[in-house]
Backbone as JSON, one array per atom type, in Angstrom:
{
  "sequence": "QVESDGPILLMMHEPDLVDEYAVNPQVALQLSGHTHGGQVRMMRPRRAYTLPYLGKKYDAGLYRVNQTWLYTNRGIGTVLAPIRVNCPPE",
  "N": [[32.12, 72.54, 3.56], [35.26, 72.25, 2.19], [38.03, 73.76, 0.78], [40.67, 72.94, 0.39], [42.91, 70.08, 0.27], [43.95, 69.31, 2.63], [44.38, 68.21, 6.11], [41.6, 68.23, 8.41], [40.6, 69.88, 11.34], [38.11, 69.34, 13.49], [35.9, 70.95, 15.55], [33.45, 70.04, 17.56], [30.67, 70.23, 19.51], [29.0, 68.06, 20.41], [29.96, 64.77, 20.86], [29.07, 62.33, 19.66], [28.39, 62.88, 17.06], [30.55, 62.4, 15.52], [30.35, 60.09, 14.05], [28.97, 60.83, 11.78], [30.69, 62.74, 10.56], [33.18, 61.5, 10.32], [33.22, 60.02, 8.04], [34.36, 61.49, 6.1], [37.52, 61.47, 4.89], [39.31, 63.53, 5.29], [38.87, 64.65, 7.76], [40.73, 64.75, 10.39], [40.93, 65.02, 13.16], [38.64, 65.3, 15.79], [37.46, 67.42, 18.26], [35.67, 67.36, 21.22], [33.09, 67.95, 23.72], [30.56, 68.29, 25.95], [29.57, 65.98, 27.44], [30.56, 65.91, 30.03], [31.87, 63.76, 30.93], [30.07, 62.15, 32.12], [29.94, 62.6, 34.8], [29.26, 61.03, 37.14], [30.67, 58.02, 37.68], [30.49, 54.56, 37.65], [32.15, 52.04, 39.64], [32.89, 49.34, 38.7], [31.74, 47.83, 35.83], [33.63, 50.7, 34.78], [31.57, 52.85, 34.02], [29.58, 55.56, 32.84], [26.95, 56.92, 34.79], [24.72, 58.37, 33.86], [24.13, 59.87, 30.69], [24.13, 62.54, 28.26], [21.96, 63.25, 25.41], [23.33, 62.59, 22.23], [25.79, 62.14, 23.32], [26.31, 59.66, 24.26], [27.71, 57.49, 23.18], [30.46, 58.06, 22.85], [31.76, 58.95, 25.43], [33.91, 59.95, 27.04], [37.37, 60.68, 26.72], [39.82, 59.23, 24.38], [39.22, 58.19, 21.07], [39.12, 56.14, 18.11], [37.67, 56.58, 15.06], [36.86, 55.34, 12.09], [39.11, 56.9, 9.99], [39.49, 58.99, 11.65], [40.5, 60.7, 14.58], [39.05, 61.09, 17.75], [38.58, 63.16, 20.49], [37.05, 63.36, 23.55], [36.49, 65.65, 25.92], [36.26, 65.86, 29.47], [35.6, 68.22, 30.64], [35.28, 71.08, 32.93], [33.26, 71.75, 34.62], [29.95, 71.07, 35.95], [26.7, 69.57, 35.42], [23.33, 70.09, 36.23], [23.44, 68.58, 39.04], [25.93, 69.55, 41.37], [28.23, 67.59, 41.39], [30.83, 65.15, 41.2], [31.95, 61.91, 40.62], [34.46, 59.58, 40.54], [35.25, 60.76, 38.18], [37.08, 63.02, 37.4], [37.47, 66.58, 36.74], [38.85, 68.0, 33.71]],
  "CA": [[32.87, 72.5, 2.32], [36.65, 72.63, 2.39], [38.64, 73.95, -0.53], [41.97, 72.29, 0.27], [42.89, 68.64, 0.53], [44.67, 69.12, 3.88], [43.61, 67.66, 7.23], [40.6, 69.08, 9.05], [40.38, 69.8, 12.78], [36.69, 69.63, 13.7], [35.49, 71.2, 16.93], [32.03, 69.76, 17.56], [30.26, 70.09, 20.91], [28.47, 66.72, 20.68], [30.91, 63.79, 20.35], [28.49, 61.24, 18.87], [28.28, 63.29, 15.66], [31.74, 61.95, 14.8], [29.96, 59.04, 13.1], [28.59, 61.53, 10.54], [31.79, 63.48, 9.96], [34.35, 60.65, 10.12], [33.19, 59.43, 6.71], [35.24, 62.33, 5.3], [38.88, 61.12, 5.3], [40.08, 64.73, 5.63], [38.67, 64.98, 9.17], [41.8, 64.04, 11.1], [40.72, 65.09, 14.6], [37.46, 66.0, 16.3], [37.52, 67.73, 19.69], [34.31, 67.51, 21.71], [32.83, 68.05, 25.16], [29.14, 67.99, 26.09], [29.15, 64.9, 28.33], [31.18, 66.05, 31.37], [32.32, 62.42, 31.29], [29.01, 61.47, 32.85], [30.03, 63.14, 36.16], [29.26, 59.94, 38.12], [31.05, 56.79, 36.99], [30.47, 53.38, 38.53], [33.47, 51.45, 39.81], [33.14, 48.23, 37.77], [32.69, 48.49, 34.93], [33.66, 52.15, 34.97], [30.68, 53.47, 33.05], [28.83, 56.72, 33.32], [25.61, 56.64, 35.3], [23.79, 58.95, 32.89], [24.78, 60.65, 29.65], [23.18, 63.34, 27.48], [21.71, 62.96, 24.01], [24.5, 62.8, 21.37], [27.0, 61.98, 24.11], [26.22, 58.35, 24.9], [28.61, 56.51, 22.59], [31.86, 58.47, 23.05], [31.51, 59.81, 26.59], [35.12, 60.58, 27.58], [38.64, 60.09, 26.3], [40.28, 59.17, 23.0], [38.62, 57.13, 20.25], [39.44, 56.14, 16.67], [36.47, 56.29, 14.28], [37.4, 55.31, 10.73], [40.45, 57.5, 9.99], [39.41, 60.19, 12.48], [40.67, 60.64, 16.02], [38.07, 61.89, 18.5], [38.85, 63.3, 21.92], [35.95, 63.96, 24.3], [36.99, 66.22, 27.16], [35.28, 65.81, 30.57], [35.26, 69.58, 31.04], [35.64, 71.49, 34.29], [32.06, 72.02, 35.41], [28.95, 70.02, 36.14], [25.35, 69.88, 34.94], [22.29, 69.75, 37.21], [23.97, 68.46, 40.4], [27.37, 69.87, 41.45], [28.92, 66.43, 41.91], [31.62, 64.3, 40.31], [32.43, 60.71, 41.29], [35.32, 58.82, 39.63], [35.25, 61.47, 36.91], [37.63, 64.35, 37.71], [37.47, 67.53, 35.63], [40.13, 68.13, 33.0]],
  "C": [[34.28, 73.04, 2.58], [37.32, 72.68, 1.03], [39.99, 73.25, -0.69], [41.83, 70.79, 0.53], [43.66, 68.31, 1.81], [43.78, 68.55, 4.97], [42.69, 68.7, 7.85], [40.58, 68.81, 10.54], [38.95, 70.25, 13.01], [36.42, 69.81, 15.19], [33.97, 71.11, 16.96], [31.61, 69.48, 19.01], [29.83, 68.66, 21.24], [29.37, 65.65, 20.06], [30.31, 62.73, 19.43], [28.3, 61.61, 17.4], [29.52, 62.92, 14.86], [31.37, 60.88, 13.78], [29.54, 59.64, 11.75], [29.79, 62.11, 9.82], [33.01, 62.63, 9.66], [34.32, 59.92, 8.78], [34.06, 60.23, 5.74], [36.68, 62.05, 5.75], [39.75, 62.33, 5.64], [39.93, 65.11, 7.1], [39.64, 64.13, 9.99], [41.53, 63.96, 12.6], [39.44, 65.85, 14.9], [37.65, 66.19, 17.8], [36.1, 68.03, 20.15], [34.26, 67.63, 23.22], [31.46, 67.49, 25.43], [28.78, 67.02, 27.21], [29.56, 65.1, 29.79], [31.65, 64.69, 31.87], [31.27, 61.61, 32.02], [28.91, 61.93, 34.3], [30.08, 62.07, 37.24], [29.53, 58.65, 37.35], [31.1, 55.66, 38.0], [31.85, 52.72, 38.55], [33.76, 50.34, 38.8], [31.86, 47.81, 37.11], [32.57, 49.99, 35.08], [32.87, 52.83, 33.86], [29.94, 54.63, 33.69], [27.43, 56.32, 33.72], [24.55, 57.17, 34.35], [24.56, 59.85, 31.92], [23.74, 61.4, 28.82], [23.01, 62.8, 26.05], [22.92, 63.4, 23.18], [25.81, 62.78, 22.15], [27.03, 60.62, 24.79], [27.27, 57.35, 24.42], [30.08, 56.79, 22.89], [31.89, 59.45, 24.21], [32.73, 60.52, 27.16], [36.35, 59.89, 27.03], [38.86, 60.08, 24.81], [39.7, 57.97, 22.29], [39.15, 57.25, 18.82], [38.16, 55.72, 15.95], [36.86, 56.44, 12.81], [38.82, 55.87, 10.77], [40.53, 58.74, 10.89], [39.69, 59.87, 13.94], [39.63, 61.55, 16.64], [38.56, 61.96, 19.94], [37.68, 64.03, 22.56], [36.48, 64.37, 25.67], [35.89, 66.19, 28.22], [34.89, 67.2, 31.08], [35.66, 69.89, 32.47], [34.43, 71.69, 35.19], [31.19, 70.8, 35.59], [27.62, 70.5, 35.54], [24.36, 69.35, 35.97], [22.85, 69.7, 38.63], [25.46, 68.77, 40.41], [28.17, 68.74, 42.08], [29.68, 65.72, 40.81], [32.12, 63.14, 41.14], [33.19, 59.88, 40.27], [35.39, 59.45, 38.24], [35.78, 62.89, 37.14], [37.55, 65.28, 36.5], [38.84, 67.55, 34.96], [40.5, 69.59, 32.89]]
}
């Protein structure tokens, strides 16, 4: 619940939840992480090899969902295996 009619900056760990929150026109920007960009991205097409739950649709980069901008950061670390291929940390 927001008391003003100004823009909202939403920091949400899981990027795929933007579909729920972007229905509110006040949510101007969502910043997310969670996916590590997939850590291993195939050459063509450049898609992530595996992605976590709630991080499959918007895995890395900038997206426009309704009137909301979403940026999913690839992070600096890794999960499970300490490897990154075609997916440098940010």
